[in-house]
C-alpha positions in Angstrom: 0.0 0.0 0.0 2.9 2.3 0.7 4.0 2.1 -2.9 0.7 3.3 -4.2 0.9 6.5 -2.1 4.2 7.5 -3.7 3.1 7.1 -7.3 0.6 8.8 -9.4 -2.8 7.6 -10.8 -1.3 6.7 -14.1 1.3 4.4 -12.5 -1.4 2.8 -10.3 -3.4 2.0 -13.4 -0.4 0.5 -15.1 0.5 -1.6 -12.1 -3.1 -2.8 -11.9 -3.2 -3.7 -15.5 0.1 -5.6 -15.4 -1.1 -7.6 -12.4 -4.4 -8.4 -14.2 -2.4 -9.5 -17.3 -0.1 -11.8 -15.2 -3.2 -13.3 -13.5 -4.9 -13.8 -16.9 -1.8 -15.7 -18.1 -1.8 -17.8 -14.9 -5.5 -18.5 -15.3 -5.1 -19.4 -18.9 -2.3 -21.8 -18.0 -4.4 -23.3 -15.2 -7.4 -23.8 -17.6 -5.2 -25.5 -20.2 -3.7 -27.9 -17.5 -7.0 -28.5 -15.8 -8.8 -29.1 -19.0 -7.5 -32.6 -18.8 -8.7 -33.0 -15.2 -12.3 -31.8 -15.5 -13.1 -32.8 -11.9 -10.6 -30.2 -10.5 -11.3 -27.4 -13.0 -12.6 -24.3 -11.4 -16.2 -23.5 -12.4 -16.8 -19.8 -12.5 -20.4 -20.0 -13.7 -22.8 -18.1 -11.6 -20.3 -15.7 -10.3 -20.8 -12.0 -10.8 -17.1 -11.1 -11.2 -14.7 -12.3 -13.9 -12.2 -15.1 -13.2 -9.3 -12.6 -13.2 -10.8 -10.6 -10.3 -11.6 -13.8 -8.3 -8.1 -15.2 -8.8 -6.5 -11.9 -7.9 -8.5 -11.6 -4.7 -7.7 -15.2 -3.6 -4.1 -14.6 -4.5 -4.0 -11.4 -2.3 -5.4 -13.2 0.6 -3.1 -16.2 0.5 0.1 -14.5 -0.7 0.2 -11.7 1.8 -1.6 -13.3 4.8 -4.2 -10.5 4.9 -7.5 -10.6 6.5 -10.7 -10.8 4.5 -11.5 -7.2 5.3 -8.0 -6.1 4.2 -8.4 -7.7 0.9 -11.9 -6.1 0.6 -10.2 -2.7 1.2 -7.5 -3.4 -1.4 -10.0 -4.3 -4.0 -12.1 -1.3 -3.2 -9.1 0.9 -3.9 -8.9 -0.7 -7.3 -12.6 0.0 -7.9 -14.0 -3.5 -7.2 -16.8 -3.4 -4.7 -17.2 -6.7 -2.8 -17.7 -7.8 0.8 -15.4 -9.7 3.1 -17.9 -12.6 3.0 -17.4 -12.8 -0.8 -13.6 -13.0 -0.3 -14.1 -15.7 2.3 -16.4 -17.8 0.0 -13.9 -17.4 -2.9 -11.0 -18.5 -0.8 -13.0 -21.6 0.4 -14.1 -22.4 -3.2 -10.9 -21.7 -5.2 -8.0 -21.5 -2.7 -7.2 -25.2 -2.7 -7.5 -25.5 -6.4 -5.0 -22.6 -6.9 -2.6 -24.1 -4.3 -2.7 -27.5 -6.0 -1.9 -25.9 -9.4 1.0 -23.9 -8.0 2.3 -26.9 -6.1 2.2 -28.9 -9.4 4.1 -26.2 -11.3 6.8 -26.1 -8.6 10.2 -27.4 -9.8 10.8 -31.0 -9.0 14.0 -32.1 -7.3 16.4 -33.5 -9.9 19.4 -35.8 -10.0 21.9 -33.0 -9.3 22.7 -32.1 -5.8 24.9 -29.1 -4.7 26.4 -29.1 -1.3 28.1 -26.3 0.5 31.1 -26.8 2.8 30.2 -28.9 5.8 32.2 -28.6 9.0 
């Protein structure tokens, strides 16, 4: 939040757009991967907000260990009006799916080991 105070409105809009683009890329990658596993594919039907907003909200909550009300305030600063209860429901519905996808994309340990000096 401190970074937003020091920069102008134009820079805020550019930061917001770049984070939305990054989330859209992640969401697109997730949908391609989860297309094979239809039982674990997130279903956004019936939600008022687009998948990019939902994924960004869930990401904020889990990435920065914020409260639901803090995430609500951050999204309100970006012009998205929602309640903390909405954030809670999204985290319950989509949080585990996103975590599983990120865990799957994490680099696997290989055959090469690098050891530092051991005394």
